[in-house]
C-alpha positions in Angstrom: 9.5 24.5 114.3 11.0 26.7 112.3 10.3 30.1 109.9 10.5 30.5 106.2 13.5 32.2 106.5 14.9 29.6 108.4 14.2 26.9 105.7 15.3 29.2 103.1 18.6 29.7 104.8 18.7 25.7 105.2 17.8 25.1 101.8 20.7 27.5 100.4 23.1 25.7 102.7 22.2 22.2 101.9 22.6 23.3 97.7 26.0 24.5 98.4 26.9 21.3 100.7 25.8 19.0 97.7 26.9 20.8 94.7 30.2 22.8 94.0 28.7 24.5 91.2 26.2 26.5 93.2 27.3 30.2 93.8 25.3 32.9 95.8 25.8 36.3 94.2 24.2 39.6 95.4 24.4 42.9 97.2 25.5 42.7 100.9 25.6 38.9 101.2 28.5 38.5 103.4 28.6 38.0 106.9 27.9 39.6 109.5 25.1 41.2 107.3 24.3 38.3 105.6 21.8 39.8 103.1 19.3 42.5 103.8 16.8 40.0 105.1 19.3 37.5 106.6 18.4 34.8 104.4 22.4 34.2 103.5 23.7 34.8 107.1 26.3 32.3 107.8 26.9 31.2 104.3 30.1 33.3 103.4 31.6 32.0 106.3 31.1 28.2 105.4 31.6 28.8 102.0 34.0 32.0 101.5 34.7 31.3 97.7 31.3 30.7 96.8 29.4 33.5 98.1 30.3 36.9 96.1 29.4 40.3 97.4 28.8 42.5 94.3 28.6 46.3 93.4 25.0 48.0 93.1 24.1 46.7 89.5 21.1 44.7 89.5 21.7 44.3 85.6 25.2 43.6 85.8 24.6 40.9 88.6 22.2 39.1 86.6 24.3 39.4 83.5 27.4 37.9 85.2 25.2 35.0 86.8 23.8 34.3 83.5 27.0 33.7 82.0 28.1 31.6 84.8 25.2 29.5 84.2 25.8 28.9 80.8 29.5 27.8 81.7 28.0 25.3 84.0 27.7 26.9 87.4 24.5 27.3 89.1 24.5 31.0 90.4 21.7 32.0 93.0 21.3 35.8 92.8 19.8 37.8 95.4 18.0 41.1 94.3 17.7 43.2 97.5 14.3 44.3 97.0 11.6 43.1 94.5 11.4 46.9 93.4 14.7 46.5 91.8 13.8 43.4 89.2 13.0 46.2 86.7 16.5 46.8 86.4 17.3 43.4 85.4 14.4 43.3 82.6 16.7 43.2 79.9 18.9 40.5 81.0 15.6 38.4 81.4 13.6 39.2 78.5 16.4 39.2 76.2 19.2 36.7 77.4 18.7 34.2 80.1 15.3 33.3 79.0 16.0 33.0 75.4 19.4 31.3 75.0 18.3 27.8 75.3 15.7 28.4 72.5 18.1 30.3 70.4 20.9 28.1 70.5 18.1 24.8 70.2 18.9 23.6 73.5 22.8 23.1 73.4 23.1 25.9 76.5 21.5 25.3 79.8 20.8 28.4 81.9 20.3 27.1 85.3 19.8 30.4 87.2 17.8 31.4 90.2 16.7 34.9 91.0 15.6 35.2 94.4 13.7 38.5 95.9 12.0 39.8 98.5 8.4 41.4 97.5 5.5 42.8 99.0 4.6 45.7 101.4 2.8 46.0 104.9 6.3 47.2 106.5 6.1 51.1 106.0 9.2 51.0 103.6 7.2 53.2 101.2 6.8 53.6 97.2 10.1 52.1 95.8 10.8 49.2 98.6 7.2 47.6 99.3 5.9 46.8 95.8 4.5 43.4 94.4 5.9 43.5 90.8 6.2 39.8 89.8 3.1 40.2 87.2 5.8 42.1 85.2 7.1 38.9 84.5 4.2 36.6 84.3 3.7 35.0 80.9 7.4 35.5 80.0 8.5 32.4 77.7 11.5 30.4 79.6 10.8 31.9 82.8 9.3 29.9 85.5 7.8 32.3 88.7 7.6 30.7 91.9 6.2 32.2 95.2 6.9 30.7 98.7 4.3 29.6 101.2 4.3 28.6 104.5 2.0 25.8 103.8 4.7 24.3 101.6 8.4 23.6 102.6 10.0 26.5 101.2 13.5 24.6 101.4 12.4 22.1 99.3 11.0 24.3 96.8 14.2 26.4 96.5 16.2 23.2 96.6 14.3 22.2 93.3 14.3 25.5 91.6 18.3 25.1 92.1 18.5 21.3 90.9 16.4 22.2 87.5 17.7 23.8 84.4 15.0 26.5 84.5 15.4 30.1 84.9 13.6 31.0 88.0 12.2 34.0 89.5 11.8 33.0 93.0 9.6 35.3 95.1 9.7 35.8 99.1 7.3 37.9 100.7 8.9 39.9 103.2 6.2 39.2 105.9 6.5 35.5 105.4 10.1 35.4 106.7 9.2 35.5 110.2 6.1 33.1 109.8 6.3 29.8 111.3 6.1 26.5 108.8 2.5 25.0 109.2 3.6 21.6 110.0 0.7 18.7 109.9 -1.5 19.5 112.6 -0.8 23.4 112.8 -4.1 24.6 111.6 -6.5 22.2 113.7 -9.5 24.2 112.3 -8.7 23.1 108.8 -8.6 20.0 106.4 -5.2 20.9 104.4 -4.4 18.9 101.2 -1.4 18.9 99.0 -2.4 18.9 95.5 0.4 17.7 93.2 4.2 17.3 94.0 7.5 18.4 93.6 10.1 16.7 91.5 13.2 15.9 93.0 15.3 14.3 89.8 18.0 16.6 88.8 17.2 18.8 85.6 13.6 18.8 86.0 10.7 20.6 87.7 7.4 19.5 87.8 4.5 21.7 89.0 5.2 22.6 92.5 2.5 21.4 95.0 -0.4 23.6 95.7 -2.7 23.2 99.0 -6.0 23.7 99.7 -7.8 24.3 103.0 -11.5 23.9 104.1 -12.9 24.2 107.5 -12.7 20.7 109.3 -16.3 19.1 109.5 -17.9 22.1 107.8 -20.7 21.8 104.8 -19.5 22.0 101.3 -17.7 25.3 100.7 -19.6 27.8 98.4 -16.5 30.1 97.1 -13.1 29.2 96.0 -10.8 31.7 97.4 -7.4 31.6 95.4 -4.2 33.3 96.3 -0.5 32.9 97.0 2.4 34.5 99.4 1.0 36.4 102.2 -2.0 37.0 100.4 -2.6 33.3 101.4 -1.9 33.9 104.8 -4.7 36.7 104.9 -7.1 34.3 103.1 -6.7 31.5 105.6 -7.7 34.0 108.2 -10.5 35.3 106.3 -11.6 31.7 105.7 -11.6 31.4 109.5 -13.7 34.3 110.5 -16.3 33.7 107.4 -16.9 30.4 108.9 -17.2 31.4 112.8 -18.7 34.7 112.2 -21.1 34.6 109.4 -21.2 30.9 108.7 -20.1 31.3 105.0 -17.5 28.5 104.1 -14.9 28.7 101.4 -12.3 26.4 100.1 -8.7 28.3 99.9 -6.5 27.2 97.2 -2.8 28.4 97.6 -0.5 28.5 94.8 3.4 28.1 94.3 3.7 28.4 90.7 2.3 31.6 89.3 3.9 31.1 85.8 3.5 28.8 83.4 -0.1 29.1 84.4 -1.3 25.8 85.8 -4.4 26.3 87.3 -6.0 22.9 87.8 -6.3 23.2 91.3 -8.3 26.4 91.1 -10.3 25.0 88.1 -11.2 21.7 90.2 -12.2 23.7 93.2 -14.1 26.4 91.3 -16.0 24.0 89.3 -17.2 22.5 92.3 -18.3 25.8 94.3 -19.1 27.8 91.3 -17.6 31.1 92.8 -14.0 32.2 92.5 -12.4 35.1 94.4 -8.7 35.8 93.6 -6.6 37.5 96.0 -3.0 39.1 95.2 -1.0 41.9 96.9 -0.2 43.5 93.3 -2.2 46.3 91.8 -5.5 45.5 90.2 -5.4 46.2 86.5 -3.6 43.7 84.3 -2.8 41.1 87.2 -2.1 37.8 87.8 -5.9 37.6 89.3 -7.4 38.9 85.9 -5.5 36.1 84.0 -6.8 33.3 86.5 -10.3 34.2 86.1 -9.7 34.6 82.2 -8.9 31.0 82.2 -11.0 29.7 84.5 -13.8 31.5 82.7 -12.7 30.0 79.2 -12.4 26.8 80.9 -15.5 26.3 83.2 -17.8 28.2 81.3 -21.4 28.3 82.8 -20.1 26.0 85.5 -18.5 29.5 86.8 -21.2 31.2 88.1 -19.8 34.2 89.6 -15.8 35.4 89.9 -14.1 38.6 91.4 -10.8 39.5 92.1 -9.1 41.7 95.0 -6.1 43.5 95.0 -3.8 46.6 95.8 -5.3 49.9 94.5 -4.0 51.5 91.5 -1.6 53.7 93.3 1.9 53.3 94.6 2.5 51.9 98.2 2.5 55.0 100.8 5.0 55.1 103.5 2.5 55.9 105.9 1.2 52.7 107.9 -2.4 54.1 107.9 -2.2 54.7 104.1 -0.5 51.8 103.2 -3.4 49.7 104.8 -5.9 51.4 102.9 -3.9 50.6 99.4 -3.0 46.9 100.4 -5.7 44.4 100.7 -6.6 43.0 104.1 -8.4 40.5 105.7 -11.5 42.8 106.3 -11.4 43.5 102.8 -11.6 39.7 101.8 -14.5 38.8 104.1 -16.4 41.6 103.1 -15.7 40.6 99.4 -16.5 37.0 99.9 -19.7 38.3 101.7 -21.1 40.4 99.0 -20.4 37.7 96.5 -22.3 35.2 98.5 -25.0 37.1 100.2 -25.5 39.9 98.0 -24.6 43.5 97.8 -26.6 44.8 100.6 -23.6 44.0 102.6 -21.4 46.1 100.8 
């Protein structure tokens, strides 16, 4: 049994062992520190010339990495906290994602930017945000989110092998979560939807997962989530089934952009209800776009849709206040009850 953090570390090690063009670059990556969340621990000792610790300049790091990628290297950047991806916007929006298009695909930019995202650790307003929605819909950028249901190692290896510019989201609370091997969720029927290509230079839509309570009646609502919110969605599905006899299908995505919603549409087309959950702020978020596309694709088949997300506030440092701003399992359970049994439960 291994954790998400261990699998990510293993993925980086395997990528560096198999391809000398893979370079790690970021702040405080060198041993014995090994990065703020220890994902790169041990790698600078094993590959001393290919793990580069940088000054505190996120824009500079991504700019240098973009140049490396254009000259044939495969840089993997670590941005210490996801809050700091605001500082790399110019390099991503106006440079890395544009160059293949501007030069008629005569140049490739195989660049992966890893970053820990999310709150629930009391780190306060500038180290706890989920800002990935700022980059959704950007042409030329793939946004992936790690899950414990899939294999983070495979996902990371595939991102590194591809020619894409990839923003690779790792929720902080997932680092210590154990990978859910087959049989790890005995109360659930777990299905992998889609697959991951392993051919160098290509990347198909990463696998998504669906979960339903084993032996239960047909689900009456689709609950879509990613990252750590998927963990909470699974907890909510268990409670809903065994405490309220409400059965849902949980759909967990790993690719947030480009939008590929076949698994959600298939499920919501059967259940007729869709609840989308994310840890980022509610307004103009991932969930809003998912619901818009689902409504357009399903029409009257989608009888009801709603979304659950963080309040439109900064994330507080106080643990109590943080819990009130970020959506939790209780909020998920209540929202599903309201959607399936009426507002008298509100």
